[in-house]
C-alpha positions as CSV (number, residue, x, y, z in Angstrom):
1,M,0.0,0.0,0.0
2,N,3.1,2.3,0.2
3,G,1.7,4.5,3.0
4,S,-1.5,5.3,1.2
5,L,-5.0,4.7,2.5
6,A,-6.8,1.6,1.2
7,V,-10.1,2.2,-0.4
8,V,-12.7,-0.3,0.7
9,S,-16.1,-0.5,-0.9
10,A,-19.3,-0.3,1.2
11,E,-20.2,-3.9,0.1
12,R,-16.9,-5.2,1.4
13,I,-17.4,-3.4,4.8
14,K,-20.9,-5.0,5.1
15,E,-19.4,-8.4,4.2
16,L,-16.8,-8.1,6.9
17,W,-19.3,-6.9,9.4
18,L,-21.6,-9.9,8.7
19,V,-18.7,-12.3,9.0
20,D,-17.8,-10.8,12.4
21,R,-21.4,-11.1,13.6
22,N,-21.5,-14.7,12.4
23,E,-18.4,-15.6,14.3
24,E,-19.8,-14.0,17.5
25,G,-23.1,-15.9,17.1
26,T,-21.3,-19.2,16.6
27,F,-19.1,-18.6,19.7
28,F,-22.1,-17.9,21.9
29,M,-24.1,-20.7,20.4
30,G,-21.7,-23.3,21.8
31,S,-22.1,-26.9,21.1
32,L,-25.1,-29.2,21.2
33,P,-24.6,-31.8,22.7
34,G,-21.7,-30.6,24.8
35,N,-18.9,-32.6,26.3
36,S,-20.2,-32.6,29.9
37,R,-23.7,-31.1,29.5
38,V,-26.5,-31.2,26.9
39,V,-25.7,-27.6,25.8
40,E,-22.5,-25.8,26.5
41,F,-22.2,-22.1,25.7
42,G,-18.8,-20.4,25.0
43,N,-17.0,-23.8,24.8
44,M,-14.1,-23.6,22.4
45,Q,-14.0,-27.4,22.0
46,T,-16.2,-29.6,19.9
47,S,-16.9,-33.2,19.2
48,G,-17.8,-35.4,16.3
49,V,-21.3,-35.8,17.7
50,S,-21.7,-32.0,18.0
51,I,-20.6,-31.5,14.4
52,F,-23.1,-34.2,13.2
53,V,-26.0,-32.6,15.1
54,H,-25.2,-29.2,13.7
55,T,-24.9,-30.6,10.2
56,I,-28.4,-32.1,10.5
57,L,-29.9,-28.9,11.9
58,Y,-28.4,-26.7,9.2
59,F,-29.4,-29.1,6.5
60,G,-33.0,-29.0,7.8
61,L,-33.0,-25.2,7.9
62,I,-31.6,-24.8,4.4
63,T,-34.1,-27.4,3.2
64,I,-37.0,-25.4,4.7
65,F,-35.7,-22.1,3.3
66,L,-35.1,-23.5,-0.2
67,I,-38.1,-25.8,-0.7
68,A,-40.9,-25.0,1.7
69,I,-40.6,-21.2,1.7
70,G,-39.3,-20.9,-1.9
71,V,-36.2,-18.9,-1.4
72,H,-34.2,-18.7,-4.7
73,I,-30.4,-18.4,-4.8
74,T,-29.0,-16.7,-7.8
75,T,-25.3,-16.3,-8.7
76,G,-23.6,-14.1,-11.2
């Protein structure tokens, strides 16, 4: 950058802000099931069972949004 200010578009700023909010939400969400409890919030460790449960939950949500509600994703 040679000492000059970087120009960042408004779309890029929104994208970075949303990524930050997503990371915070994921951190507070924790894991389901947890290692020692059913739900653990703020736990920075995960397990294979927790990954599997979240995969099923997200697949169900994306299925509802794409098929039942009729959300269309367009690219390009």
